[in-house]
C-alpha positions in Angstrom: 99.0 87.3 86.6 100.4 89.1 89.7 99.9 92.9 90.0 102.1 94.8 91.2 100.9 96.9 94.3 102.1 98.9 96.9 99.9 97.8 99.7 100.9 98.6 103.1 102.3 96.0 105.4 100.2 94.3 107.4 101.9 94.3 110.7 102.3 98.2 110.0 99.0 99.2 112.3 100.7 97.0 115.3 103.9 98.6 115.0 103.0 102.4 114.4 100.4 102.3 117.3 102.5 100.1 119.6 100.4 97.1 120.1 102.8 94.7 118.4 103.7 92.1 120.6 107.7 91.5 120.3 108.9 88.4 122.8 110.3 90.8 125.4 106.9 92.4 125.2 105.0 89.0 126.4 104.3 89.1 129.9 102.2 86.1 131.0 101.1 85.7 134.4 103.3 84.0 137.1 105.9 85.2 134.8 109.7 83.6 136.4 113.1 85.9 134.9 116.0 84.3 133.6 119.7 85.7 133.2 122.1 83.9 131.1 125.8 83.6 132.5 128.6 83.9 129.9 131.9 81.9 130.4 134.0 85.5 129.9 136.9 82.8 128.6 138.3 82.8 125.0 139.9 79.7 125.7 139.8 77.9 129.1 139.0 74.4 131.1 136.7 74.5 133.8 138.0 73.4 137.0 134.9 73.7 139.5 131.7 75.5 139.6 130.2 76.7 143.0 126.5 77.9 142.9 125.6 77.5 146.6 126.0 81.3 147.3 123.8 82.0 144.0 121.2 79.4 145.1 120.8 81.0 149.0 119.8 84.4 147.3 116.1 85.1 147.7 113.7 84.4 144.9 116.2 82.3 143.0 114.0 79.3 141.7 116.5 77.0 140.0 119.9 77.4 138.4 121.0 75.1 135.3 124.2 74.0 134.6 125.8 71.7 131.9 124.8 68.4 134.0 121.0 69.5 133.4 121.3 69.5 129.4 120.2 66.1 128.3 122.3 66.6 124.9 124.7 69.0 125.5 125.4 70.0 121.8 123.9 71.9 118.9 125.0 73.5 115.7 123.4 74.3 112.3 126.2 72.7 110.6 127.8 70.4 112.8 127.0 69.9 116.7 130.0 71.3 117.9 128.9 73.3 120.6 127.8 73.0 124.2 124.5 74.1 125.1 126.1 74.9 128.3 130.0 74.9 129.1 130.8 73.1 132.3 131.4 69.6 134.1 129.0 66.9 134.7 127.9 66.6 131.0 128.0 63.6 128.8 129.7 65.7 126.3 133.4 64.9 126.7 134.3 68.3 125.2 131.9 70.5 127.4 133.9 71.5 130.0 136.1 73.9 127.6 135.1 77.3 126.7 136.3 78.2 122.9 134.9 81.5 123.3 134.0 84.2 125.5 130.5 84.2 124.6 130.1 80.6 125.8 127.1 79.9 128.0 127.8 78.4 131.5 124.6 78.7 133.6 121.0 79.7 133.8 119.6 81.2 136.6 115.6 81.8 136.8 114.2 83.8 139.6 111.1 85.3 140.8 112.6 88.9 139.8 115.3 90.3 137.3 117.0 91.6 140.2 117.0 88.4 142.1 118.5 86.6 138.9 121.0 89.2 138.3 122.4 89.2 141.6 122.7 85.4 141.8 124.5 85.4 138.5 127.0 87.5 140.0 127.6 85.0 143.0 128.4 82.0 140.7 132.2 81.3 141.5 134.0 79.3 138.4 137.8 78.3 138.6 139.3 78.1 135.1 142.5 76.7 133.9 143.5 79.0 131.2 144.7 77.6 128.0 146.3 79.4 124.9 144.3 81.7 123.3 144.6 81.5 119.4 143.4 84.8 118.2 144.8 85.4 114.2 143.9 83.1 111.0 147.8 82.8 110.8 148.6 81.7 114.1 145.5 79.2 113.5 146.9 77.9 110.5 150.3 76.8 112.5 147.9 74.0 114.2 150.3 74.4 117.5 147.0 74.5 119.6 144.1 72.6 118.1 140.9 74.6 119.2 138.4 71.9 118.2 140.4 68.6 119.0 138.0 66.1 117.2 138.9 68.0 114.4 142.0 67.4 114.2 142.8 70.5 112.6 142.0 74.2 112.5 141.1 74.6 109.2 137.4 73.8 109.6 136.9 73.4 105.7 138.5 74.0 102.4 137.2 74.6 98.9 139.2 74.7 95.8 138.4 75.6 92.1 140.8 74.4 89.2 139.5 75.5 85.6 141.4 75.7 82.5 145.3 76.7 81.9 146.6 78.7 84.4 150.0 79.1 82.6 148.3 79.8 79.5 146.2 82.6 81.0 149.0 84.5 82.6 150.9 84.6 79.3 147.8 85.9 77.4 147.5 88.7 80.2 148.8 91.9 78.8 148.5 93.0 82.6 148.2 91.5 85.7 146.8 93.2 89.0 147.6 91.5 92.6 145.6 92.5 95.9 145.6 92.1 99.6 142.7 92.9 101.2 141.0 92.4 104.6 137.4 92.8 105.7 136.3 93.3 109.1 133.7 91.7 111.2 130.2 93.2 111.1 127.8 93.6 114.1 124.2 92.6 113.0 122.5 95.7 115.6 119.2 94.7 115.1 116.6 97.1 116.7 115.4 94.2 118.9 118.0 92.2 121.2 117.5 88.7 121.9 114.6 87.9 124.2 112.1 85.1 124.4 109.8 83.6 126.8 109.1 79.5 127.3 106.6 77.3 128.9 104.7 74.1 128.7 101.5 74.7 126.2 98.3 73.0 126.9 99.2 70.0 124.9 102.4 69.3 126.9 104.8 70.7 124.5 107.8 72.6 125.3 106.7 76.2 123.9 109.4 79.0 123.0 108.3 82.1 121.6 111.2 83.9 120.3 112.3 85.8 117.2 114.3 84.2 114.6 114.4 83.2 111.2 113.4 79.6 110.7 110.9 78.3 113.1 111.2 74.2 112.1 115.4 74.6 112.6 114.8 76.3 115.8 112.8 73.2 116.7 114.9 70.5 115.4 117.8 71.9 117.4 115.9 72.4 120.6 114.5 69.2 120.6 117.8 67.5 120.0 119.4 69.5 122.8 116.4 68.4 125.0 116.4 64.6 123.8 113.0 65.3 122.9 110.8 64.1 119.7 110.3 67.3 117.4 106.6 66.9 118.1 106.9 67.7 121.7 108.5 70.9 120.8 106.9 74.1 119.3 108.2 77.3 118.6 106.4 80.4 117.8 107.5 83.6 116.4 106.0 86.9 117.5 106.9 90.6 116.4 110.6 90.4 115.1 112.7 93.6 115.0 115.2 92.9 112.5 117.7 89.8 111.9 120.0 90.3 109.0 121.0 86.6 109.5 121.8 87.0 113.3 119.1 85.1 114.7 119.5 82.3 112.3 122.0 80.5 114.6 120.9 79.6 118.2 120.8 82.9 121.1 118.1 81.8 123.6 115.9 79.3 122.0 117.6 76.0 123.4 118.3 77.5 127.0 114.7 78.8 127.4 113.5 75.4 126.3 115.5 73.6 128.9 114.3 76.4 131.7 110.5 75.4 131.0 111.4 71.7 130.5 113.6 71.3 133.9 111.1 73.5 135.5 108.2 71.4 134.7 109.6 67.9 135.5 110.2 69.6 139.2 106.9 70.4 139.2 107.2 74.3 138.6 104.9 75.0 135.2 105.5 78.9 135.2 106.5 80.8 132.1 110.0 81.9 131.5 111.3 84.9 130.2 114.8 86.3 129.2 115.6 89.6 127.5 119.5 90.3 126.7 120.8 93.9 127.4 122.4 95.7 123.8 125.9 94.4 125.8 125.0 91.0 125.8 123.6 90.8 122.4 126.7 92.4 121.0 128.5 89.6 123.0 126.7 86.8 122.5 125.8 86.3 118.9 127.9 85.7 115.8 129.3 88.0 113.4 129.6 88.7 110.0 133.4 86.9 109.5 136.3 88.8 109.1 138.1 87.9 105.9 141.3 88.1 104.1 141.9 87.5 100.3 145.0 87.7 98.4 144.2 87.5 94.4 145.8 88.2 91.0 143.9 88.9 88.1 145.4 89.1 84.2 143.4 91.0 81.5 144.1 91.9 77.8 144.9 95.3 76.6 141.1 95.4 75.5 140.1 94.2 78.9 139.1 90.6 78.9 139.8 88.7 81.6 142.3 85.8 81.0 142.9 84.4 84.5 142.2 84.7 88.5 144.2 83.3 91.1 142.7 83.8 94.9 143.2 82.7 98.5 140.7 83.7 101.0 140.2 82.9 104.6 137.6 83.4 106.6 137.7 83.6 110.5 135.0 81.0 111.6 136.0 81.7 115.6 135.1 79.1 118.0 132.6 77.2 116.4 131.3 76.1 113.2 127.9 78.0 113.0 127.1 78.7 109.1 130.8 78.9 108.3 131.3 76.2 105.5 127.9 77.5 103.7 129.5 81.0 104.1 132.7 79.9 102.6 131.3 78.2 99.6 129.0 81.4 98.9 132.6 83.4 99.2 134.3 81.1 97.1 131.9 81.3 93.9 131.8 85.0 94.3 135.5 86.0 94.8 135.7 86.1 91.2 132.7 88.6 90.5 129.8 88.1 88.2 132.1 87.3 85.2 133.2 84.7 83.0 136.8 83.8 83.6 138.6 81.3 81.4 141.1 80.1 83.6 140.7 80.2 87.3 142.9 78.7 90.4 141.2 79.6 94.1 141.3 78.2 97.3 139.3 79.4 100.3 139.7 78.4 103.8 137.2 78.6 107.1 139.8 78.5 110.1 138.8 78.2 113.6 140.2 80.5 116.1 138.9 81.7 119.8 137.6 85.0 118.3 133.5 85.6 118.1 132.0 83.1 115.9 131.5 84.0 111.9 128.2 83.3 110.8 125.3 84.1 108.5 124.8 87.6 107.8 123.2 89.7 104.9 125.1 88.6 101.8 126.4 85.6 103.3 130.1 85.6 102.2 129.1 87.4 99.1 130.2 91.1 100.3 133.7 89.9 101.3 134.1 88.1 97.7 132.5 91.1 95.6 134.8 93.5 97.5 137.8 91.7 96.4 136.5 91.1 92.9 135.2 94.5 92.1 138.2 96.3 93.5 140.5 94.2 90.9 138.2 94.8 88.1 138.3 98.8 89.3 142.1 98.9 89.6 142.4 96.7 86.2 139.8 99.5 84.5 142.1 102.2 85.6 145.6 100.7 84.7 144.0 99.9 81.0 142.3 103.3 80.8 138.9 101.7 79.8 135.9 102.8 81.7 135.0 100.4 84.7 131.4 100.0 83.0 133.1 99.1 79.6 135.4 96.4 81.0 132.3 94.9 83.0 130.4 94.9 80.2 133.1 92.9 78.1 133.3 90.5 80.7 129.9 89.9 82.8 128.2 86.5 82.7 125.5 85.9 80.1 123.4 83.5 78.6 125.6 80.6 77.8 128.5 81.8 79.8 130.0 79.4 82.3 131.0 80.0 86.0 134.2 79.0 87.5 132.7 75.7 88.4 132.4 75.1 84.8 128.6 75.2 84.5 126.3 77.6 83.2 124.3 79.8 85.7 120.1 79.2 85.2 118.7 81.0 82.3 117.6 84.8 83.1 120.9 86.2 83.6 120.4 89.9 83.4 123.9 91.1 84.6 124.8 93.1 81.6 121.1 95.1 81.2 121.5 95.6 85.1 125.0 97.3 84.6 124.0 99.1 81.8 120.8 100.5 83.4 122.5 101.2 86.3 125.0 103.7 84.6 122.4 105.1 82.6 120.7 106.1 85.9 123.9 107.5 87.0 124.7 109.7 84.0 127.7 107.8 83.6 128.4 106.5 80.1 130.2 103.6 78.7 133.1 105.6 77.4 133.5 107.3 80.4 132.1 110.9 80.2 131.9 112.4 83.0 128.1 113.7 84.0 127.2 115.6 87.0 124.0 114.3 89.1 121.1 117.0 88.8 123.8 119.5 87.6 124.8 120.3 91.2 126.8 118.9 94.1 125.3 118.1 97.4 126.6 120.2 100.5 129.6 118.5 102.6 127.9 117.1 105.5 129.7 114.9 107.9 129.7 113.5 111.6 131.2 116.2 112.8 129.7 119.5 113.9 131.8 121.3 112.0 131.3 122.2 108.1 133.9 120.9 106.1 136.8 123.4 104.9 136.1 124.3 101.0 139.3 123.8 100.2 139.6 120.4 101.4 136.8 118.8 99.6 137.2 116.1 96.7 134.4 114.5 94.9 134.5 111.3 93.2 132.4 108.4 91.8 132.4 104.8 91.5 130.6 101.7 90.1 130.2 98.2 91.0 128.2 95.3 90.3 127.3 91.7 92.1 125.3 88.6 91.5 123.9 86.4 94.6 122.1 83.0 94.9 118.5 83.0 95.9 117.9 79.8 97.8 120.1 77.1 99.8 122.9 76.2 97.6 125.8 73.2 96.9 123.1 70.3 97.3 121.5 71.4 100.8 118.1 70.3 100.9 115.7 73.0 99.6 111.8 72.8 99.8 109.2 75.2 101.4 105.6 73.8 102.3 102.4 75.8 102.6 98.6 75.3 103.0 95.7 77.2 101.7 92.1 76.8 103.2 89.0 78.2 101.3 85.9 79.3 103.2 82.8 80.0 101.9 79.5 78.4 100.8 78.4 79.4 97.1 81.3 82.0 96.9 84.9 82.3 98.1 84.3 84.2 101.7 87.9 83.9 102.9 91.3 82.3 102.6 93.6 81.2 105.1 97.1 80.8 104.3 99.3 78.9 106.7 103.2 79.3 106.5 105.7 79.0 108.7 107.9 82.2 107.0 109.5 84.7 109.1 108.7 88.1 109.3 112.0 89.9 110.5 110.8 93.5 109.4 111.1 93.2 105.6 107.6 92.8 105.1 107.5 88.9 104.0 104.0 88.2 105.2 102.3 91.0 103.2 104.3 89.7 100.0 103.2 86.2 100.8 99.4 87.5 101.2 99.6 89.1 97.9 100.9 86.2 96.3 98.1 84.0 98.1 95.2 86.5 97.2 96.7 86.4 93.4 97.0 82.2 93.4 93.4 82.0 94.9 91.8 84.9 92.5 90.8 86.8 95.2 91.0 90.3 97.0 94.1 90.3 99.1 91.4 91.5 101.9 89.9 88.1 102.0 93.4 86.6 102.9 94.0 85.6 106.5 97.1 84.6 107.7 98.6 81.8 110.2 102.0 82.5 110.5 105.4 81.4 112.1 103.8 78.4 114.3 105.5 75.0 114.2 102.2 73.7 115.6 100.1 75.0 112.3 102.5 75.1 109.5 104.6 73.2 107.4 108.5 73.7 107.2 109.0 76.8 105.1 112.9 77.0 105.4 114.8 80.2 106.3 114.2 83.2 106.0 117.6 83.9 104.5 119.2 83.4 101.2 116.6 85.6 99.4 114.6 82.9 99.3 111.4 83.5 100.8 109.5 84.9 98.0 110.8 82.7 95.4 110.2 79.5 97.4 107.1 80.4 99.4 105.2 81.8 96.1 105.7 78.6 94.5 104.7 77.0 97.4 101.5 79.1 97.4 100.7 78.6 94.0 100.9 74.7 94.2 98.9 74.7 97.4 95.9 77.6 96.2 96.1 74.6 93.1 95.3 72.1 95.5 92.5 74.1 97.3 90.8 75.5 94.1 90.7 71.5 92.6 89.1 70.8 96.3 86.8 73.7 95.8 85.6 72.7 92.6 84.6 69.4 94.0 82.6 71.3 96.8 85.0 70.2 99.3 84.2 73.0 102.4 86.3 74.4 103.6 89.0 73.3 100.5 92.3 73.0 101.9 95.2 72.4 99.8 98.9 71.7 101.3 101.9 71.8 98.9 105.4 70.9 99.3 107.7 73.2 96.6 111.0 71.6 95.6 113.2 73.7 93.2 115.6 72.5 91.0 118.7 70.5 92.3 122.3 71.9 93.1 125.1 69.9 93.7 128.1 70.3 95.9 131.9 71.5 95.2 133.7 68.6 93.5 136.5 68.1 96.0 139.7 68.4 93.4 138.3 70.8 90.6 135.1 72.6 92.2 132.8 71.2 89.8 129.1 71.7 90.2 126.0 73.2 89.5 125.6 75.5 92.8 122.5 77.4 92.9 119.0 77.3 91.0 118.6 81.1 90.7 120.5 84.1 91.0 119.6 88.2 91.7 122.0 90.7 90.3 122.6 94.3 91.0 124.9 97.2 90.3 125.5 100.5 92.4 126.6 103.8 91.4 128.3 106.1 94.2 129.0 109.5 94.1 130.7 111.3 97.3 132.9 113.9 98.9 135.9 113.4 100.3 137.5 115.8 103.2 141.0 115.0 102.7 141.7 117.3 105.9 139.6 115.7 108.3 139.4 112.1 106.5 135.2 111.9 106.5 133.5 111.0 103.6 130.1 112.1 102.8 128.0 109.6 100.0 125.8 112.1 98.0 124.1 109.9 96.0 123.7 106.0 95.5 122.2 104.8 92.0 120.9 101.0 92.7 119.7 99.2 90.1 118.0 95.7 91.0 116.9 93.0 89.0 113.9 91.7 91.3 112.1 89.3 88.5 108.9 90.6 89.5 108.0 93.6 91.8 105.5 92.1 93.7 105.2 95.1 96.1 107.8 97.8 94.8 107.2 99.9 97.8 108.8 96.9 100.3 111.7 96.7 97.8 112.3 100.2 97.9 112.4 99.7 101.4 114.9 96.6 101.4 117.3 98.4 98.9 117.7 101.5 100.9 118.3 99.1 104.1 120.8 97.3 102.3 122.5 100.7 101.4 122.6 101.8 104.8 123.6 98.8 106.3 126.3 98.4 103.7 127.2 102.0 104.1 128.0 101.2 108.1 130.0 98.0 106.9 131.9 100.3 104.4 132.7 103.7 106.3 131.8 103.3 110.1 131.5 100.1 111.8 134.6 98.9 113.6 134.6 96.1 116.0 137.5 95.8 117.9 138.7 91.8 118.9 141.8 91.4 120.9 143.1 88.2 122.2 139.5 86.6 121.8 137.4 89.4 123.2 135.3 91.9 122.2 136.3 95.6 123.3 133.6 97.4 122.4 130.3 95.9 122.8 128.2 98.8 123.3 126.2 101.1 120.7 128.4 104.1 121.9 131.5 102.6 121.0 130.6 100.6 117.9 129.1 103.1 115.7 126.3 102.1 113.0 125.1 105.2 110.8 122.5 107.8 112.3 120.2 109.8 110.0 122.8 112.3 109.6 125.3 109.9 108.3 123.3 108.0 105.8 123.7 108.6 101.8 122.4 111.6 100.7 120.2 110.3 98.1 119.4 106.7 97.4 117.8 106.2 93.9 116.2 102.6 93.5 115.8 101.1 90.2 113.5 98.1 90.4 113.8 95.8 86.9 111.8 93.1 86.2 113.5 90.4 83.8 111.6 87.3 84.5 113.2 84.3 86.5 112.1 81.4 84.6 111.4 79.3 87.7 110.5 81.9 89.8 106.8 82.6 91.0 105.3 85.0 88.5 108.9 85.6 87.2 109.9 86.7 90.9 113.2 86.3 92.1 114.8 87.2 95.6 116.6 90.5 96.2 116.9 91.5 99.7 120.5 90.7 100.0 121.7 92.0 96.8 122.0 95.6 97.3 124.4 95.3 100.1 126.9 93.4 98.0 128.5 96.2 95.6 128.6 99.3 97.5 131.7 99.1 99.7 133.8 98.4 96.3 131.7 101.4 94.6 132.6 103.6 97.6 136.6 102.6 97.6 136.2 103.3 93.9 134.7 106.5 94.3 137.2 107.7 96.9 140.1 106.6 94.6 138.4 108.8 91.8 138.7 111.7 94.4 141.9 110.9 95.8 143.9 109.0 93.6 144.4 106.3 96.6 143.4 102.9 96.8 141.9 101.6 100.2 142.4 97.8 100.3 140.6 97.7 103.9 137.4 98.7 105.3 135.8 100.4 107.4 137.1 103.7 105.9 136.9 105.3 109.3 138.3 109.3 109.3 141.5 108.1 111.1 142.3 105.3 108.4 141.6 107.7 105.6 143.7 110.8 106.7 147.0 108.2 108.0 146.6 106.6 104.3 146.3 110.2 102.5 149.1 111.3 104.2 151.2 108.4 103.7 151.0 109.0 100.1 151.4 112.9 100.7 147.9 114.1 100.0 147.6 117.1 102.4 145.0 120.0 102.5 
């Protein structure tokens, strides 16, 4: 049996001492430096490019453009984006920039200074094309951004369950809502950086921070027209990802640089490091979204019908939008049993920054609409928001809106009850203070709040989230374990491709390997995140790695122990874990088996609103999260606290301004994320362990779950404090004050 133990992270010593090598720290001999030239054109056709002045800059080694890319296309879902926008490419669509962050050239020089100067001297003539900057405009299809697709509707899902007319007839109350969810920047500590070279076996090698080594390898190999075995991806230390490093940033252009230089007889490594501005400018964001939804319920609080129409802004390219849309579509009705549902969800192509993977992967947008609707119903019916949830949450035997039951191990009711209990919130709505005292008001302003302007409130929300890839996407994970020794086991080597993006996955995998083999964790050595030594692990996303890798490790350990018993030395076991299958949405009804596992979470918030300034201070968050089995409780607490703080920024502060397809505030001085004085005063992590029947030792993924319910819980708490509902976030002071004054609330 696996023992829960909060051992230190395996990467902690290196990060504490500064010895850990991030991609930007790697400085091999004879290093060349690269700079990426962005198009800066949300929608335009390239007419000409003149690189002669740039090539004449002393120290410039090479300038690569579209004509230098063997297969000028890439994309995780579909290859709809040029590696380099420009002329002379075999890709007939590569001469059009559809996003201001499109790459048009790579400058390689002997110094960063020379590369930057040369980049500034490249002259490009553009033919402006109409910029489609809103989803409403895009839906008219007057300007088709991706002509090969034929429409700006990238994808649509629909669900048709039950009898909507009967559902509305049964309802004693109907609540409608229109919600807008914003972009969110990943703001990881480590901006994109990487080094490329040809290794001693002739492979194009890229050392970079990412989330899926083998997918990176596939994308690089495809664009270079090479067999995958001729490309190698290595992940050094990674300073955060949150989905922002799932899509390509520098992987392909770095591989292209090493490949083309090698062909020219130049065997020197190339390094590119993005500035923070380039990072914000050059990678995707959380999708902005709009949702119109209508919920009906009986006077007792039972949901009778839900309709919803939702739109996600995909931006100029697909990225993972179709998959994010699938999650959003499933979660826009929350973790509830809905007898009658009519749901339509769209991913829309615009000339804005692409939307892609971000912690929660469509879940936060769906949860905001669902949980705010549920809280509005509770208020209108005079029912506790805890009680109304317990009347409707999914339980064993319940059917999802896709008309199939969730996998066994549903703990949503227990999680809601535990959260309410820990928050001192009874089912009948009795108000209890937290710790018998109120926290002092603290805002991002330097002046203390006026006591006469402070209002306290509390709110609750819950959610669920898939674990693993969904809707029929191929899902597997490989692990290799080697057992070394003579009479007794002296050391165990785990070879695995999983990324550790700061969440501690390598530590958890080491603990599981030790348990699976039956040795102390000190005997386990790790060989991680290198396509040359490990099989495909899949991505560190979808809260899947503990679940998937744990099952793969158990299988590999069993095989290695069998070999050990047969006295093979070293004893090697390899195993590919394949979980239960999933199914795509039926095109007409949405019927499917969407996921093989879920995680469950509930959060209660207590906060203070300054109605004079609009500042909101979150006094306490109670997060109850069912993790199945807590392998390393300290790491789980870190994940809960990190998700809460990140969701806190999404709900209250982070305001990416995009106008006419351009990001207007690509700086952390203008795009504000929570600082140490802005975060919740208390985050109480409540770790629950209801075993997942298929998870390794009962473990289920949890890293995304605490993000999902926080924003709607905060909105409910602000309503409790002020009597005002906010249907749009972030709740910046200006937005809060304007809405309060609009309804006549003043100090």
